[in-house]
C-alpha positions, -999 to 999 in steps of 0.1 A, spaced: 343 458 -32 316 440 -53 321 402 -52 304 371 -62 288 349 -35 317 324 -39 344 351 -35 325 365 -5 326 332 13 364 329 7 369 365 19 347 358 49 368 327 59 399 349 59 383 375 81 372 348 105 407 333 106 419 368 117 393 369 145 371 395 128 333 396 131 309 399 102 277 417 98 252 413 70 227 440 58 205 436 28 181 456 7 171 470 -27 189 504 -23 170 519 -52 174 557 -53 199 558 -25 187 581 3 197 592 38 177 563 54 199 538 35 230 557 46 220 556 83 210 519 80 244 510 66 263 532 91 245 514 119 252 480 104 289 488 100 291 496 138 279 461 147 310 442 135 345 445 120 334 437 85 301 447 68 287 427 39 257 442 20 235 420 -1 217 439 -28 186 424 -45 191 418 -82 169 435 -108 146 405 -114 138 401 -77 132 438 -73 106 437 -101 89 408 -83 90 426 -49 83 462 -60 64 458 -93 68 472 -128 89 503 -132 113 492 -105 141 492 -99 147 528 -111 184 522 -110 199 490 -124 216 464 -101 252 471 -111 248 508 -104 231 502 -71 259 478 -61 285 504 -71 268 531 -51 265 509 -20 301 498 -23 312 534 -23 297 541 12 323 543 40 320 513 62 308 489 35 334 462 29 317 439 5 286 440 -18 271 409 -33 241 408 -56 215 381 -47 186 367 -66 165 350 -39 132 364 -26 147 364 9 182 367 22 179 334 40 200 313 16 229 338 19 225 339 57 228 301 58 259 301 36 277 331 52 266 328 88 274 364 98 278 371 135 252 398 131 222 401 108 212 438 106 177 450 97 161 484 96 138 500 121 107 489 102 114 456 120 117 445 156 141 417 165 111 394 169 96 403 135 127 397 114 117 368 91 152 352 92 156 355 130 153 317 135 180 310 109 204 334 126 196 320 161 201 285 149 237 290 140 244 312 171 243 347 155 224 377 166 199 401 150 204 438 153 179 466 145 199 496 131 194 530 114 170 558 120 132 557 121 117 546 87 109 581 76 124 578 42 115 555 12 122 552 -24 85 547 -30 78 582 -15 106 598 -36 93 582 -68 57 594 -59 70 630 -54 88 629 -87 57 618 -105 
């Protein structure tokens, strides 16, 4: 389900009232590939409810450069929401996921295998509120950048 940040916080409170745990994964998810799928499957295994934060188009352009994203934010959100195990998708327009982490305070913040727990930029935020960081997915052998390069 694609939700606004405000609706997500309301849903999250209901899940917590029922004793359910929350995980947060985030990314661009441009040209969805098997690496994305494995990352999200791994994140879903970390908690009862998986929230996926998808970077909006403006931030993707800042992070990835001209010509990106290849797929618009609404379509990327719809594709991610259709993956089994994903409960909520929220678009975000910040350079990092830190503001959403601070608002949502998920039990688990999931990052891909291009990180270690110690190298996750938001690790201190997660530790400060008592959450944990998990590294999930397969080795970073897949990338949208490589797919785009092959297509060109």
